[in-house]
C-alpha positions as CSV (number, residue, x, y, z in Angstrom):
1,M,88.2,122.8,117.7
2,I,87.0,122.2,121.3
3,S,83.4,122.0,120.2
4,F,84.4,119.6,117.5
5,L,86.2,117.3,119.9
6,K,83.2,117.3,122.2
7,K,81.1,115.7,119.4
8,L,83.4,112.7,119.3
9,T,82.3,109.8,121.4
10,T,84.6,108.8,124.2
11,N,85.0,105.3,122.9
12,E,85.8,106.3,119.3
13,L,88.4,108.8,120.5
14,L,89.9,106.3,122.8
15,I,90.1,103.7,120.0
16,F,91.9,106.2,117.8
17,I,94.3,107.1,120.6
18,L,95.1,103.4,121.0
19,I,95.6,103.1,117.2
20,F,97.8,106.1,117.1
21,V,99.9,105.0,120.0
22,F,100.3,101.6,118.4
23,A,101.2,103.2,115.1
24,T,103.8,105.4,116.8
25,F,105.6,102.4,118.3
26,F,105.2,100.4,115.2
27,Y,106.8,103.0,112.8
28,L,109.6,103.6,115.3
29,F,110.4,99.9,115.6
30,N,113.9,99.1,114.4
31,I,114.2,102.5,112.8
32,G,118.0,102.6,113.2
33,F,118.6,99.0,111.9
34,S,120.1,99.8,108.5
35,D,123.0,102.0,107.8
36,L,122.1,105.2,106.0
37,W,122.1,104.4,102.3
38,S,122.9,106.5,99.2
39,D,119.7,108.6,98.9
40,E,119.6,109.2,102.7
41,I,123.2,110.4,102.7
42,Y,122.3,112.7,99.8
43,T,119.4,114.1,101.9
44,K,121.8,114.8,104.7
45,A,124.2,116.5,102.3
46,M,121.4,118.8,101.1
47,L,120.9,120.1,104.6
48,E,124.5,121.4,105.0
49,G,125.8,124.8,104.2
50,S,124.2,128.3,104.0
51,L,120.7,129.0,102.5
52,S,122.4,130.2,99.3
53,D,124.4,126.9,99.1
54,F,121.2,125.1,99.8
55,Y,119.4,126.6,96.8
56,R,122.4,126.0,94.5
57,K,122.4,122.3,95.4
58,F,119.0,121.8,93.7
59,V,120.8,122.1,90.3
60,N,122.0,118.6,91.0
61,D,118.8,117.4,92.7
62,L,115.5,116.3,91.0
63,H,113.0,117.3,93.7
64,P,111.1,120.4,94.9
65,P,112.5,122.1,98.1
66,L,109.8,121.9,100.8
67,Y,110.8,118.5,102.3
68,Y,114.4,119.7,102.6
69,L,113.3,123.0,104.2
70,G,111.2,121.2,106.7
71,L,113.9,118.6,107.5
72,R,116.5,121.4,107.8
73,L,114.3,123.1,110.4
74,F,113.5,119.8,112.2
75,T,117.2,118.8,112.5
76,A,118.2,122.3,113.6
77,L,115.8,121.8,116.5
78,F,116.5,118.2,117.4
79,G,120.0,117.5,116.0
80,L,121.3,115.9,112.8
81,N,121.7,112.1,113.1
82,P,120.3,109.0,111.4
83,I,117.4,108.7,113.9
84,T,116.3,112.3,113.5
85,L,116.6,112.2,109.8
86,R,114.3,109.2,109.7
87,L,112.0,110.4,112.5
88,F,110.9,113.2,110.2
89,S,109.5,110.6,107.8
90,V,107.7,108.9,110.7
91,L,106.1,112.2,111.5
92,G,104.9,112.3,107.9
93,V,102.9,109.0,108.2
94,L,101.6,109.9,111.6
95,S,100.4,113.2,110.3
96,T,98.5,111.3,107.6
97,L,96.9,109.2,110.4
98,L,95.8,112.3,112.2
99,L,94.4,113.8,109.0
100,G,92.7,110.5,108.1
101,Y,90.9,110.5,111.5
102,F,89.9,114.1,112.1
103,T,89.2,115.0,108.4
104,G,88.2,111.5,107.4
105,Q,85.1,111.7,109.7
106,R,83.6,114.3,107.3
107,V,84.0,111.8,104.5
108,F,83.5,108.3,106.0
109,G,81.8,109.1,109.3
110,K,83.3,108.4,112.8
111,Q,83.7,104.6,112.4
112,G,84.8,104.9,108.8
113,A,87.6,107.2,109.9
114,L,88.8,104.5,112.3
115,Y,88.7,101.9,109.4
116,F,90.6,104.4,107.3
117,C,93.4,104.6,109.9
118,L,93.6,100.8,110.3
119,M,93.9,100.5,106.5
120,L,96.6,103.1,106.5
121,I,98.6,101.0,108.9
122,S,98.0,98.0,106.7
123,V,100.0,99.6,103.8
124,P,103.5,98.1,104.0
125,M,104.8,100.7,101.5
126,L,104.1,103.5,104.0
127,A,105.9,101.6,106.7
128,V,108.9,101.0,104.6
129,Y,109.3,104.6,103.7
130,S,108.7,105.8,107.2
131,H,112.2,104.4,107.8
132,Q,113.9,106.4,105.0
133,A,115.1,110.0,105.2
134,R,113.3,110.9,102.0
135,M,110.1,113.0,101.2
136,Y,107.8,110.1,100.4
137,T,105.6,109.9,103.5
138,W,105.1,113.7,103.4
139,A,104.1,113.4,99.7
140,A,101.5,110.8,100.7
141,F,100.3,113.2,103.4
142,S,99.9,116.0,100.9
143,V,98.0,113.9,98.4
144,T,95.7,112.6,101.2
145,G,94.9,116.2,102.0
146,V,94.3,117.0,98.4
147,F,91.9,114.1,98.1
148,F,89.9,114.9,101.2
149,Y,89.4,118.6,100.5
150,S,88.7,118.0,96.8
151,Y,85.9,115.7,97.9
152,L,84.7,118.1,100.6
153,F,84.7,121.2,98.4
154,I,82.7,119.4,95.8
155,K,80.2,118.3,98.5
156,T,80.0,121.5,100.6
157,Q,81.3,124.3,98.3
158,K,82.6,126.0,101.5
159,K,85.4,128.5,101.2
160,Y,87.1,126.8,104.2
161,D,87.4,123.5,102.2
162,L,88.6,125.4,99.1
163,V,91.3,127.2,101.1
164,L,92.5,123.9,102.6
165,L,92.5,122.3,99.1
166,F,94.6,125.2,97.9
167,I,97.0,124.8,100.8
168,F,97.4,121.0,100.3
169,T,97.8,121.5,96.6
170,V,100.7,124.0,97.2
171,V,102.3,121.6,99.6
172,A,102.0,118.7,97.2
173,M,103.5,120.8,94.4
174,Y,106.5,121.6,96.5
175,I,107.1,118.1,98.1
176,H,107.5,115.8,95.1
177,Y,106.7,115.9,91.4
178,Y,104.5,112.8,91.7
179,S,102.4,114.5,94.4
180,M,102.3,117.6,92.1
181,V,100.9,115.5,89.3
182,A,98.4,113.9,91.7
183,A,97.3,117.3,92.9
184,F,96.9,118.5,89.3
185,V,94.8,115.5,88.4
186,A,92.6,116.0,91.5
187,N,92.1,119.7,90.8
188,M,91.2,119.1,87.2
189,Y,88.6,116.6,88.3
190,V,87.1,119.2,90.7
191,L,87.1,121.9,88.0
192,F,85.5,119.7,85.4
193,H,82.9,118.4,87.9
194,L,81.9,122.0,88.8
195,L,81.7,123.0,85.2
196,R,79.7,119.9,84.2
197,T,77.2,120.4,87.0
198,K,77.1,124.2,86.2
199,N,78.2,125.1,89.7
200,K,79.1,128.7,90.1
201,K,81.9,127.8,92.5
202,W,84.0,126.8,89.5
203,L,85.3,130.4,89.2
204,Q,86.5,130.4,92.8
205,H,88.3,127.1,92.2
206,L,89.9,128.4,89.0
207,L,91.2,131.5,90.9
208,S,92.7,129.2,93.5
209,L,94.5,127.3,90.7
210,L,95.8,130.6,89.3
211,C,97.1,131.5,92.8
212,T,98.8,128.1,92.9
213,A,100.5,128.7,89.6
214,L,101.7,132.1,90.8
215,L,103.2,130.5,93.9
216,F,105.1,128.1,91.7
217,L,106.8,130.9,89.7
218,P,109.7,131.3,92.2
219,W,110.6,127.7,91.6
220,L,110.0,127.7,87.8
221,F,113.6,128.4,86.8
222,M,114.9,125.6,89.0
223,F,112.1,123.3,87.8
224,V,113.3,123.8,84.2
225,V,116.9,123.1,85.2
226,Q,115.9,119.9,86.8
227,V,113.7,118.8,83.8
228,K,116.7,119.4,81.5
229,R,118.9,117.4,83.8
230,V,116.5,114.5,83.7
231,Q,116.3,114.7,79.9
232,H,120.1,114.5,79.8
233,A,120.4,111.3,81.9
234,F,118.1,109.5,84.3
235,W,118.3,106.0,85.8
236,V,114.7,105.0,85.5
237,P,114.2,102.1,82.9
238,A,111.8,102.4,80.0
239,V,108.1,101.8,80.5
240,S,107.1,98.2,80.1
241,F,104.4,95.8,81.4
242,T,106.7,94.8,84.2
243,T,107.3,98.4,85.4
244,V,103.5,99.1,85.3
245,F,102.7,95.9,87.1
246,H,105.3,96.7,89.8
247,C,103.5,100.1,90.4
248,F,100.3,98.2,91.3
249,G,102.0,95.4,93.3
250,I,104.6,97.3,95.4
251,P,102.2,99.0,97.8
252,F,101.5,95.7,99.5
253,T,104.9,93.9,99.2
254,E,108.3,93.9,100.9
255,Q,109.5,96.3,98.1
256,F,112.5,94.3,97.0
257,W,111.1,90.8,97.1
258,T,107.8,89.0,97.5
259,T,106.6,86.2,99.9
260,G,103.5,84.2,100.3
261,Y,102.3,86.9,102.8
262,S,102.7,89.8,100.3
263,I,101.2,87.8,97.3
264,S,98.2,87.0,99.5
265,L,97.8,90.6,100.6
266,V,98.0,91.8,97.0
267,I,95.4,89.4,95.8
268,L,93.1,90.0,98.8
269,N,93.3,93.8,98.7
270,Y,92.8,94.1,95.0
271,G,90.0,91.6,95.1
272,L,88.2,93.7,97.7
273,I,89.0,96.9,95.8
274,I,87.5,95.5,92.6
275,F,84.5,94.2,94.4
276,T,83.9,97.6,95.9
277,F,84.1,99.4,92.6
278,F,81.9,96.7,91.0
279,N,79.2,97.5,93.6
280,S,79.7,101.3,93.5
281,S,76.5,101.8,91.5
282,R,74.4,99.9,94.0
283,K,72.4,101.8,96.6
284,P,74.4,101.0,99.8
285,F,77.6,102.1,98.1
286,S,76.2,105.0,96.0
287,E,76.7,107.5,98.9
288,Y,80.5,107.0,98.6
289,R,80.6,106.9,94.8
290,L,82.3,110.3,94.5
291,A,85.0,109.3,97.0
292,L,85.6,106.0,95.2
293,W,85.9,107.5,91.8
294,L,88.0,110.5,93.0
295,S,90.5,108.1,94.6
296,M,90.7,105.9,91.5
297,I,91.1,109.0,89.3
298,I,93.9,110.4,91.4
299,F,95.8,107.0,91.6
300,S,95.3,105.9,88.0
301,G,95.3,109.4,86.5
302,T,98.7,110.1,88.1
303,L,100.2,106.9,86.6
304,I,98.7,107.7,83.2
305,V,100.1,111.2,83.1
306,V,103.5,109.9,84.2
307,M,103.3,107.1,81.6
308,I,102.5,109.6,78.8
309,I,105.5,111.7,79.9
310,S,107.7,108.6,80.0
311,L,106.6,107.4,76.5
312,F,107.1,110.7,74.8
313,S,110.1,112.0,76.8
314,Q,112.5,110.6,79.4
315,S,111.1,107.7,81.4
316,I,110.1,108.8,85.0
317,L,107.7,105.9,85.8
318,F,109.1,104.0,88.8
319,S,107.3,102.0,91.4
320,R,109.0,103.6,94.4
321,Y,107.2,106.9,93.6
322,V,103.8,105.3,93.9
323,V,104.1,105.9,97.7
324,A,102.9,109.5,97.0
325,I,99.5,108.2,95.8
326,V,99.3,104.9,97.7
327,V,96.7,106.2,100.3
328,M,94.2,106.3,97.4
329,L,94.1,102.5,97.6
330,V,92.9,102.7,101.2
331,V,89.7,104.6,100.2
332,P,87.8,101.7,98.6
333,L,88.7,99.3,101.4
334,T,87.4,101.9,103.9
335,V,84.2,102.3,102.0
336,L,83.7,98.5,101.9
337,F,84.1,98.2,105.6
338,V,81.7,101.1,106.3
339,Q,79.0,99.4,104.2
340,M,79.6,95.8,105.2
341,K,76.7,94.6,107.3
342,L,78.2,91.3,108.5
343,K,80.3,92.3,111.5
344,W,82.0,88.9,111.8
345,L,83.2,89.0,108.2
346,K,84.3,92.6,108.6
347,M,86.4,91.8,111.6
348,L,87.8,88.7,110.0
349,L,88.9,90.6,106.9
350,I,90.4,93.5,108.8
351,S,92.2,91.1,111.1
352,V,93.6,89.1,108.1
353,I,94.7,92.3,106.3
354,L,96.4,93.7,109.4
355,F,98.2,90.4,110.2
356,L,99.5,90.1,106.6
357,A,100.5,93.8,106.4
358,L,102.3,93.9,109.8
359,R,104.1,90.7,109.0
360,I,105.3,92.1,105.7
361,S,106.3,95.5,107.3
362,V,108.2,94.0,110.2
363,S,110.1,91.8,107.7
364,A,110.9,95.0,105.7
365,F,112.1,96.7,108.9
366,Y,114.9,94.1,109.1
367,F,116.1,94.9,105.6
368,S,119.6,96.4,105.4
369,Y,120.6,98.7,102.6
370,G,124.2,97.8,102.8
371,P,127.2,97.1,105.0
372,Y,128.7,100.5,104.7
373,K,130.1,101.0,108.2
374,Q,131.2,97.4,108.2
375,T,133.0,97.9,104.9
376,I,135.1,100.8,106.2
377,E,135.9,98.9,109.4
378,Y,136.9,95.8,107.4
379,I,139.2,97.7,104.9
380,S,140.9,99.6,107.8
381,T,141.5,96.3,109.7
382,A,142.2,93.8,106.9
383,Y,144.1,96.1,104.5
384,P,145.7,98.9,106.5
385,E,148.0,99.8,103.6
386,I,144.9,101.0,101.6
387,R,144.4,104.7,101.7
388,K,142.4,105.4,98.5
389,I,139.0,104.1,97.6
390,L,137.7,104.4,94.1
391,H,133.9,104.2,93.8
392,I,132.4,102.6,90.7
393,T,128.9,103.9,91.4
394,E,127.5,106.7,93.5
395,V,125.6,104.1,95.6
396,T,128.7,103.5,97.7
397,A,130.3,107.0,97.5
398,G,128.1,108.9,100.0
399,P,127.5,106.1,102.5
400,L,131.2,105.0,102.7
401,L,132.2,108.6,103.0
402,E,129.7,109.0,105.9
403,Y,131.2,106.2,107.9
404,T,134.8,106.9,107.1
405,G,135.4,108.6,110.5
406,N,139.1,108.8,111.4
407,S,140.1,105.8,109.3
408,G,142.2,108.1,107.0
409,L,140.6,106.7,103.9
410,K,140.2,109.1,100.9
411,H,137.5,108.7,98.3
412,Y,137.7,109.1,94.6
413,W,135.3,109.0,91.6
414,L,135.7,108.7,87.9
415,K,133.2,111.1,86.3
416,A,130.2,109.4,84.8
417,E,127.3,110.7,82.8
418,M,124.8,110.3,85.6
419,S,125.9,111.1,89.2
420,N,125.0,113.1,92.3
421,V,128.5,112.8,93.7
422,D,128.8,116.6,93.3
423,A,126.9,116.7,96.6
424,F,129.9,115.3,98.4
425,P,132.9,117.6,97.9
426,E,135.1,115.3,99.9
427,V,134.9,112.8,97.1
428,Q,137.6,113.8,94.7
429,Q,136.5,113.6,91.0
430,F,138.8,112.8,88.1
431,N,138.5,111.8,84.5
432,R,141.2,109.0,84.5
433,P,142.9,106.8,87.1
434,G,146.3,108.2,86.3
435,E,145.2,111.6,87.5
436,F,145.2,110.5,91.2
437,L,147.2,107.3,91.1
438,E,151.0,106.7,90.8
439,P,152.4,103.6,89.1
440,G,152.9,100.9,91.8
441,E,150.4,102.5,94.2
442,V,147.9,100.1,95.9
443,F,144.3,101.2,96.1
444,C,140.8,99.7,96.4
445,A,137.9,99.8,93.9
446,V,134.5,99.3,95.4
447,R,131.5,97.8,93.6
448,F,128.0,97.5,94.9
449,H,126.3,94.1,94.7
450,N,127.3,93.3,91.1
451,L,125.6,96.5,89.9
452,E,126.3,97.0,86.2
453,L,126.0,100.8,86.4
454,N,129.3,102.6,85.2
455,I,130.8,99.2,84.5
456,E,133.0,100.8,81.9
457,N,134.8,102.6,84.7
458,L,135.5,99.3,86.5
459,E,136.8,97.8,83.2
460,L,139.0,100.9,82.7
461,V,140.7,100.7,86.0
462,L,141.1,96.9,85.8
463,S,142.8,97.3,82.4
464,E,145.3,99.8,83.9
465,S,146.0,97.8,87.1
466,E,147.2,94.5,88.5
467,L,144.5,92.7,90.5
468,V,146.0,91.8,93.8
469,K,142.9,90.3,95.4
470,K,139.1,90.3,95.1
471,D,137.1,90.4,98.3
472,T,133.5,90.5,99.4
473,I,131.9,92.1,102.4
474,R,128.6,90.6,103.4
475,D,126.3,92.4,105.7
476,N,126.6,90.8,109.2
477,K,123.2,92.3,110.2
478,V,121.3,89.9,108.0
479,N,121.6,86.4,106.6
480,D,121.0,87.2,102.9
481,G,121.5,90.8,102.1
482,I,123.4,93.3,100.0
483,F,127.1,92.7,99.6
484,I,129.9,95.0,98.5
485,Q,132.8,93.8,96.3
486,L,136.4,95.0,96.9
487,Y,139.0,95.0,94.1
488,L,142.5,95.4,95.7
489,L,144.6,96.8,92.8
490,K,148.1,97.9,92.1
491,Y,148.1,100.7,89.6
492,S,150.3,100.0,86.6
493,G,149.6,103.0,84.5
494,V,148.4,103.4,80.9
495,S,150.1,100.9,78.6
496,E,151.9,102.3,75.6
């Protein structure tokens, strides 16, 4: 390692250090702005209890265990709070930067590795999910490693590169199922390439894939359980032109909305990506043809596999999960800047991309996922007689429970077909309102932002209650944000 570092020029290493320091402060900026939202509270709930409890919780989860294991260890060392939960995701994207620089030099050269890092920072989707206590940035890290070492093993056929490809494949397999699909696509490309070129290393690669399959066996039973649960009920909508379009647009947007900045970045980046692929057969770009096509195959191949599964089984194509493969869109941009001869044009394009991307990301850093703490405080102050909260959707159940504190409020749930409320034992579950309410009792039903999910439960409780007042809590951290509706009700009972 020491000899390798000595080969780096002082200026290039200094530039990377400056980029890395900037990235650290950038991804930490405003990290605690939003309350923890439903998925993050679910992540927190997964960490609690013994290891045997931890394993049993995956029956209700839909992900592999490695992220939760890593986060459990991280929070055991540094404490369990909103900042440390999200800080682990920041480490995921920073690790991708380190991988992109030190391993990227073997693919793009020293300057190319710096371009790669700059383009990583210019992906708003990575910035957005660096602020969420979920596994997405680590999924992106694992797929980046799979890409690099797939390319390097094809080029060098060294055992060292094959071993690291194997390691990153296992990590991808146990981080997220999208990263698992991406690793599968990449490895199939490597195997077919070796077979097509009659390279004897195909056998070593096949053996590494067999070892990977063996390492998945301990998780196979739980994987089958999770697949069956998805088949029973999943919230992802059916595949359509819109859902596919969002998968391509979301990497460079504010996630939940678009502005002139994000539309400009989408058009600019995809214009440059298309231009690069169009010129991939020409001599200046031919050196990087393998890297270009491998990145495209991983990105598009993953989406194609997921679309096929979605069309013939339960739909699992959703734009959020594209973050696992989003780094593949950085590769053609990096190749373009490596090969571009006009320095003024190169600097202009990089500057424009960074300006647009940072503007979009900072805007997203001020997005609030809901006024959960504010809602608890408001109910306790404005309606002190309320002691029972009925959640219409799981989106409010975990977060409002998290911020309940010593308010004395108790949380209830009417069972629905699709729910992860089982992760929160403090939320009491019933089949009908009359099982936990007495005639004449005043309570509060909570609805999230006009969400239609489980609307039949709201209609049921409204039909059995007298509406006292309808109220709305708007997030005071932002001007236009998520709101929560309160239905103050007096329970009447089932009419005869």
